[in-house]
N, C-alpha and C positions, 0 to 999 in steps of 0.2 A: 870707063869713065865709071869715076867713086861716087854713090848717092849720101849724100849724109841729108840723115834723118835726126829731123829738132823734138825734141820727147816734150819743149812746150810752146804754143806760139800764144803770142801778146792777147790773146781777145783771154786765154786761160789767167793769164799775171793779173789781167783787169777784172776780169773776177774774181784775181781772190781779193783782188787791193775793195773791194767794194762786199765783197762778199755774200758774192748776187751767186746767184744757182742758175744763169741763165737770161736772155733780153727779153723787151717788148716786145711785145707784138703789135706795134705798132712806133715803137720807133719815128722821132717828133711830133710826135700829138701824146704821148705817154713817157715820161721817166715818168725812172725804172728804183735810177742809185744821182748818185755821180761822185765824183771826182776828181780830187784836186792839180793842182799844175806838178809839187811836189814826187803826188807816186808815178805825175807817167812820162818826169825822168827819170824816175825811177825801173820802169821797166822799162823807159827807152836803153838807157846805162847798160839795161839786161842780151841783151835783147842787137841792144846795135848791131852787129858781126849778121842776120838775119835778112837786119829790116837794107831797103836798096837807100838809102837813107845817105850826103857825106858828112855828116854833121849833129851834136844831139838836137842841133831846132831839129828839123827837115824828120827826123825820127818822135821830133814827139809831134809831131803832126797830125803822125800816120798812126801812130797808136790811138793822138785825142779822133780820127776822125771811123777809127773803130769801136774808140768809147760808143761819142756820140750814134750809130752805126744799128749797137745796140737795144741802145733809150736810156745814155750816162750820162747825165748833165757834165760838160765839164766847168770847173771852180778855176778860179786865176788868184 
């Protein structure tokens, strides 16, 4: 059995994209930053092999959900 260690989680890429140190203490109530659809697609392309997604659109949805849970607004 081989264990593959991923160096960067997609949460790290999200924080780097919006230049944040951490997420919101109250996600859903307190928005700390915003991220564009293009930035989400770039992150999804980098992490596609690590995500449980069949295509890029599903991967973007996963990344967008993570961003929302950190208190980051997803813009079209």
